[in-house]
C-alpha positions as CSV (number, residue, x, y, z in Angstrom):
1,M,-100.6,52.3,27.7
2,R,-97.1,51.8,28.9
3,S,-94.4,52.3,26.2
4,N,-91.8,50.2,27.9
5,Q,-90.5,47.9,25.2
6,V,-87.4,46.0,24.4
7,R,-86.0,45.6,20.9
8,L,-85.1,42.0,19.9
9,N,-82.4,40.8,17.5
10,C,-85.1,39.8,15.0
11,G,-86.1,43.4,14.5
12,I,-89.4,43.5,16.5
13,T,-90.1,45.0,19.9
14,M,-91.6,43.2,22.9
15,P,-93.2,44.7,26.0
16,S,-90.9,44.6,29.0
17,I,-93.6,43.3,31.4
18,G,-95.9,40.4,30.6
19,L,-98.7,38.3,32.1
20,G,-97.8,34.6,32.7
21,T,-100.8,32.2,32.3
22,Y,-99.5,29.0,33.8
23,S,-102.0,27.7,36.3
24,S,-101.9,24.2,37.8
25,Q,-105.6,24.1,38.3
26,N,-106.3,25.7,34.9
27,D,-109.7,27.3,35.0
28,R,-110.5,28.7,31.6
29,E,-113.0,31.3,32.8
30,T,-110.6,32.7,35.4
31,T,-107.8,32.9,32.8
32,E,-110.1,34.7,30.3
33,L,-111.2,37.2,33.0
34,A,-107.6,37.8,34.0
35,I,-106.6,38.6,30.5
36,H,-109.5,41.1,29.9
37,M,-108.5,42.7,33.2
38,A,-104.8,42.8,32.3
39,L,-105.6,44.5,28.9
40,K,-107.4,47.2,30.8
41,M,-104.4,47.8,33.0
42,G,-102.1,48.1,30.0
43,Y,-100.6,44.6,29.8
44,R,-99.7,43.7,26.2
45,L,-97.5,40.7,26.5
46,F,-99.2,37.4,27.2
47,D,-97.2,34.2,27.8
48,T,-98.6,30.7,27.4
49,A,-97.4,27.2,26.4
50,K,-98.9,24.0,25.2
51,I,-98.2,22.4,28.6
52,Y,-99.9,25.1,30.6
53,G,-103.2,24.2,29.1
54,S,-104.1,27.9,28.9
55,E,-103.7,28.4,25.1
56,P,-107.5,28.2,24.3
57,A,-108.4,30.7,27.1
58,V,-105.6,33.1,26.1
59,G,-106.6,32.9,22.5
60,K,-110.3,33.4,23.1
61,A,-109.9,36.4,25.5
62,L,-107.5,38.1,23.1
63,T,-109.6,37.4,20.0
64,E,-112.6,38.9,21.9
65,A,-110.7,42.0,22.8
66,I,-109.5,42.4,19.2
67,H,-113.0,42.1,17.9
68,D,-114.3,44.5,20.5
69,R,-111.6,46.9,19.3
70,T,-110.3,47.1,22.9
71,V,-106.9,46.4,21.3
72,D,-105.3,45.8,17.9
73,R,-103.6,42.5,17.1
74,G,-100.5,44.5,16.2
75,D,-100.3,46.0,19.8
76,I,-100.3,42.7,21.6
77,F,-97.4,40.2,21.9
78,V,-98.2,36.5,22.3
79,T,-95.6,33.9,23.3
80,S,-96.1,30.2,23.2
81,K,-93.8,27.3,23.6
82,L,-92.9,24.0,21.9
83,W,-93.3,21.1,24.3
84,G,-90.8,18.1,24.2
85,S,-93.4,15.9,22.4
86,D,-93.4,18.2,19.4
87,H,-89.6,18.4,18.8
88,H,-90.0,15.9,16.0
89,D,-92.3,18.4,14.1
90,P,-92.3,22.0,15.4
91,V,-94.4,23.2,12.5
92,S,-97.3,20.9,13.4
93,G,-96.8,21.7,17.1
94,L,-97.2,25.4,16.3
95,K,-100.1,24.8,13.9
96,Q,-101.9,22.9,16.7
97,T,-101.2,25.8,19.1
98,L,-102.6,28.3,16.6
99,R,-105.8,26.2,16.1
100,K,-106.3,26.1,19.9
101,M,-105.8,29.8,20.1
102,G,-107.8,30.7,17.0
103,M,-104.9,32.9,15.8
104,E,-103.0,33.1,12.6
105,Y,-99.6,33.6,14.2
106,V,-97.9,34.0,17.5
107,D,-95.3,36.7,18.0
108,M,-92.7,34.5,19.7
109,Y,-92.3,30.7,19.7
110,L,-89.9,29.2,22.2
111,V,-88.3,25.8,22.6
112,H,-89.7,25.2,26.2
113,W,-86.9,22.9,27.4
114,P,-83.8,21.3,25.7
115,V,-85.6,18.0,26.0
116,K,-87.2,15.8,23.3
117,L,-90.0,13.4,24.2
118,K,-92.0,10.8,22.4
119,P,-94.8,12.3,20.3
120,W,-97.5,11.1,22.7
121,A,-95.7,12.2,25.9
122,C,-97.9,15.2,26.7
123,D,-97.7,15.1,30.5
124,A,-96.0,18.0,32.4
125,I,-93.9,15.4,34.2
126,P,-92.5,12.8,31.7
127,K,-92.1,9.1,32.5
128,E,-88.8,7.4,32.1
129,E,-89.9,5.7,28.9
130,D,-91.0,9.1,27.3
131,F,-87.5,10.5,26.6
132,E,-85.8,10.5,23.3
133,P,-82.2,11.6,22.4
134,L,-82.1,15.4,21.9
135,D,-81.4,16.4,18.3
136,L,-81.3,20.1,18.7
137,E,-80.3,20.7,15.0
138,S,-83.4,19.2,13.6
139,T,-85.6,20.8,16.3
140,W,-84.1,24.2,15.5
141,A,-84.5,23.6,11.7
142,G,-88.2,23.0,12.4
143,M,-88.4,26.3,14.5
144,E,-86.8,28.2,11.6
145,K,-89.4,26.6,9.2
146,C,-92.2,28.0,11.5
147,L,-90.6,31.4,11.0
148,D,-90.3,31.0,7.2
149,M,-94.0,30.0,7.0
150,G,-95.1,33.1,8.9
151,L,-96.6,31.1,11.8
152,C,-94.5,33.2,14.2
153,R,-92.6,36.5,14.1
154,C,-89.7,35.4,16.1
155,I,-88.2,32.2,17.6
156,G,-86.3,31.6,20.8
157,V,-85.5,29.2,23.6
158,S,-86.3,28.7,27.3
159,N,-84.3,27.1,30.1
160,F,-81.1,27.0,28.0
161,S,-77.7,27.3,29.8
162,S,-74.8,29.4,28.4
163,K,-73.3,26.2,27.0
164,K,-76.5,25.2,25.2
165,I,-76.9,28.6,23.8
166,Q,-73.3,28.4,22.4
167,R,-74.0,25.0,20.9
168,L,-77.2,26.2,19.2
169,L,-75.4,29.2,17.7
170,D,-72.9,26.7,16.1
171,F,-75.5,25.6,13.6
172,A,-78.5,28.0,13.8
173,S,-79.2,30.0,10.6
174,V,-81.4,32.3,12.7
175,P,-80.2,33.0,16.2
176,P,-82.7,32.8,19.1
177,A,-84.2,36.2,19.9
178,V,-85.0,35.3,23.5
179,N,-83.9,32.9,26.2
180,Q,-86.7,32.8,28.8
181,V,-85.3,31.5,32.1
182,E,-85.9,31.7,35.9
183,M,-84.5,35.0,37.1
184,H,-85.1,37.0,40.2
185,P,-83.1,38.7,43.0
186,M,-82.1,35.3,44.4
187,W,-81.2,33.7,41.1
188,R,-79.6,36.4,39.1
189,Q,-78.2,34.5,36.1
190,S,-75.2,36.8,35.7
191,K,-73.1,34.4,33.6
192,L,-76.1,33.6,31.3
193,R,-76.9,37.3,30.9
194,D,-73.4,38.0,29.8
195,T,-73.5,35.1,27.3
196,C,-76.8,36.2,25.9
197,A,-75.7,39.9,25.7
198,D,-72.6,38.8,23.7
199,H,-75.0,37.4,21.0
200,K,-77.8,40.0,21.4
201,I,-80.2,37.4,22.8
202,H,-82.7,39.0,25.1
203,V,-83.2,37.4,28.5
204,S,-86.8,37.2,29.7
205,A,-87.4,36.4,33.3
206,Y,-90.0,33.9,34.4
207,S,-90.8,33.6,38.1
208,P,-89.4,37.1,38.6
209,L,-90.8,37.0,42.1
210,G,-89.6,33.4,42.8
211,G,-92.9,31.8,41.8
212,P,-95.0,32.3,45.0
213,G,-98.3,30.6,44.6
214,N,-97.0,27.9,42.3
215,A,-96.8,24.4,43.6
216,W,-93.0,24.5,43.0
217,G,-92.6,28.2,43.8
218,S,-91.3,29.9,46.9
219,T,-91.9,33.1,48.9
220,A,-88.2,33.4,49.7
221,V,-87.7,36.4,47.3
222,V,-90.7,38.6,48.5
223,D,-90.1,37.6,52.1
224,H,-86.4,38.5,52.1
225,P,-85.6,41.2,54.7
226,L,-83.5,43.2,52.2
227,I,-86.2,43.2,49.6
228,Q,-88.8,44.1,52.2
229,S,-86.7,47.0,53.7
230,I,-86.0,48.5,50.2
231,A,-89.8,48.3,49.5
232,L,-90.6,50.0,52.8
233,K,-88.1,52.8,52.1
234,H,-89.8,53.5,48.7
235,R,-93.3,52.9,49.9
236,A,-93.5,50.2,47.3
237,T,-94.1,46.4,47.6
238,P,-91.5,43.6,47.7
239,A,-92.9,42.4,44.4
240,Q,-92.4,45.8,42.8
241,V,-88.8,45.8,44.0
242,A,-88.1,42.4,42.6
243,L,-89.6,43.3,39.2
244,K,-87.8,46.6,39.0
245,W,-84.5,44.8,39.8
246,G,-85.2,42.5,36.8
247,L,-86.0,45.4,34.5
248,S,-82.9,47.2,35.7
249,K,-80.8,44.3,34.2
250,G,-82.4,44.9,30.8
251,S,-84.6,41.9,31.1
252,S,-88.3,41.6,30.5
253,V,-90.4,40.1,33.4
254,I,-93.3,37.6,33.1
255,A,-95.3,37.8,36.3
256,K,-98.1,35.3,36.8
257,S,-101.0,36.5,38.9
258,F,-104.7,36.5,38.2
259,N,-105.4,38.6,41.2
260,H,-106.6,42.1,40.2
261,D,-104.7,44.0,43.0
262,R,-101.5,42.1,42.4
263,M,-101.6,42.5,38.7
264,K,-102.1,46.3,39.1
265,E,-99.3,46.4,41.8
266,N,-96.9,44.5,39.4
267,M,-97.6,47.1,36.7
268,G,-96.6,49.8,39.2
269,C,-93.0,48.6,39.2
270,F,-92.2,51.0,36.3
271,D,-92.7,54.0,38.7
272,L,-90.1,52.8,41.2
273,K,-86.5,54.0,41.0
274,L,-83.9,51.9,42.8
275,N,-80.5,53.5,43.4
276,D,-77.1,51.9,42.7
277,Q,-76.5,51.1,46.3
278,E,-79.8,49.1,46.5
279,L,-79.1,47.3,43.3
280,L,-75.6,46.4,44.6
281,A,-77.0,45.1,47.8
282,I,-79.5,42.8,45.9
283,D,-76.6,41.5,43.8
284,K,-74.9,40.2,47.0
285,L,-77.9,38.1,48.1
286,E,-77.4,34.4,48.5
287,E,-78.6,32.5,45.4
288,R,-80.9,29.6,45.1
289,K,-82.6,28.2,42.0
290,I,-86.2,27.3,42.6
291,M,-87.3,25.6,39.3
292,R,-84.6,23.0,39.1
293,G,-86.1,20.7,36.5
294,E,-85.5,17.4,38.4
295,F,-88.4,15.9,36.5
296,L,-86.3,16.0,33.4
297,V,-83.3,14.1,34.9
298,N,-82.9,10.3,35.2
299,E,-80.1,7.9,34.9
300,T,-81.3,5.8,32.0
301,T,-83.3,7.6,29.2
302,S,-82.9,11.3,29.8
303,P,-80.0,13.1,28.0
304,Y,-79.4,14.6,31.5
305,R,-78.2,12.1,34.1
306,T,-77.9,14.8,36.8
307,I,-79.2,18.2,37.5
308,H,-75.7,19.6,36.7
309,D,-75.9,18.1,33.1
310,L,-79.2,19.8,32.6
311,W,-77.8,23.2,33.6
312,D,-74.2,22.6,32.6
313,D,-73.1,23.4,36.2
314,E,-74.9,26.8,36.2
315,I,-76.8,25.8,39.3
C-alpha cells in the first residue's frame, strides 16, 4: 500500500491520490467493480457526493471489502459532499448520505458549492426558481454540528474562491480542512493555493487531468504538446505528468477513471520525478478553467449574477 498521505489541519491524514466516482451515466455495478479494483491497486481515498448518485455503490463496495477483511475501515478515507438543497439542514443531509452508504461516518464532508437551493431542488442543474439566498453562516454551523455529532471526522468546502474562504474564516469556529477545486497544469490556482496555505487549508484537486471523458471535460491537458513531451522524456504518460505536477504543489489529486489500465497508470504517478525546469515550464502554460459553473449563474435568483461573481474574478 502507498504511504503517500497529507496531514490536515483537523489532525487526521488523507491519502494524496483518490478515486473520483462521478459518472453521468451512473451504473452501480460498474462503480462497485471499479472500487474493488481500486482497493487492490492501493487506492484508499474515495470521493463521492449526493449529486453524483454514486453514494450507494461506493458504500456497498467499501462495506463488502471491510467485511471481507480486504481493508480496515480505519485505512480508507471517504469524502462526500453537501448539495445545495441540504444547506438548510446539513445534519439531515449527511445522515441521508450515511444511510445510502450504509456507513456510520464519512471522513470528510464538504460544502459542494457556495450555493443554497430549495430543499426539493435535487437536480444537478438547478432551475431559476430553485435558488435561495446563501446564508453561509448557518450552513457552516450545520457542518460544525455534523462534526460534533461524529457523523464525519473533518469538514471542508469545494469550489470556494480566495474571497469566499476569507469570508468563511471570519465566522467559522472550525476552519475548513480542505478546499476541493478544479486544478491541473492548465488551471493552476496559484492565488487560491497561497490563500489556503496561509490558513493551513489543504487544496485537493478535482479534474487533475482536465476532466477528459466527462461531458463538460476536455483533453486539452493530456493533449498539450509540453505535457506530452515531458511524458515521452520520462517514458511516462501525459496523465502521470499532470498528476505528478499536482502532487508537487502539495495538493492531493482525485482522478476519475473506472478503466483498469488507466487507474493503474494514475497510481504510477508516484514513481515519476519531474525536475525544476519541467515544473517551471508547466507553470508558464496558458490557463483555462474547464468547469466554470455557468449553471449556477443567472440574473434573477442566483446570488451570482455573472461567472465573475461566482469565482470573485479568479477566472
